[in-house]
C-alpha positions, 0 to 999 in steps of 0.5 A: 274138345273132343274130335269124334271123327278120328277117335281111338276108343282105347285112348284116354280122354283125360290128361291126368288123374283118371281114365275115360274111354269113349266108344261112339258107335258101340251099339249099331243104329238099328239096335239102338233104336230098339233099345230106346223104344223098349226102355222108354216103354218098359222102365218105371220112370219117375221124377223125384226131389233131391236136396241141394244146399238144404233145399228140396228141388225136383230133378230136371229129368226122369230117373229109375234104379234097377239092379240086384235086389240088395243094392239100394243107392243113396245120393243127394238126400234120396234112397232108391230101391232097385227094380228087378233087372229086365231082359233089355237091361240084362242084354245091354249090361252083358254087352258092356261088361265084356269091355269094362271088365267088371260085373255091374250090380246096378244101373241108374237110368235118366230120361232127358225129355228135351234140352231143358232136362239136365244134370248138374256138376257132380262126382259119382263118389258115394261110399258104396261105389268104392274109391275107384269105381268103373262106371259104364255110361250108355246113351240112346236117343238124341246126342247131348254134350257130356262135360268133364272138368277137374274138381279142384282147378275147374280147368281144362274142360273136356266135352264129348258128344254122347251119341245114339248107341255110344258107351263112355267108361269112367275108370280108375280115380276119375271120380276122385279128381274129375266132375261131370255134367250134362248142361241144358241146351236151347237147341230143339232136342229129341228125348235121350235115355242114359244108363250108368251102370255101377258096382254097389259094394254092400 
């Protein structure tokens, strides 16, 4: 489990085969409030079907894909064409690039409307991301639990509360050896917006 009270952002949250770093208050609260409101209003949100075990089901959240014009993204049977960067997204991107040490080309946005919206176990291991992708995950809005587990053995489980204004970086071989999810919750929960910045290799 994660103890956010005494967390060192330079520390690796994984015990082996990968690097995950967590910055629980990367964006100040007032700035995070502004970003949440802007993203909720500006982004072209939509709900799309994905293919799971050969069956089309609606994703339990709203999504959007933004980035460089030539960087489409394909996962779970759908291909997303990018919307152009907004000023809000560019401002967030530039802030986290200084810590991540990479120039992100694209961002996948997810809007979790309540506790029943979720993300199942998966790895961000699509071919266009490369073998050792750096993924910058920024959260605004309600705190939701982010879980990681080894892809092979399923233990040990790591849980991180992704708070308003937080940044989580997944680096090195994390996507090869670990999978992650946002589980459902029965607790009353306000909306949450998550942005996962990536580098798409053509």
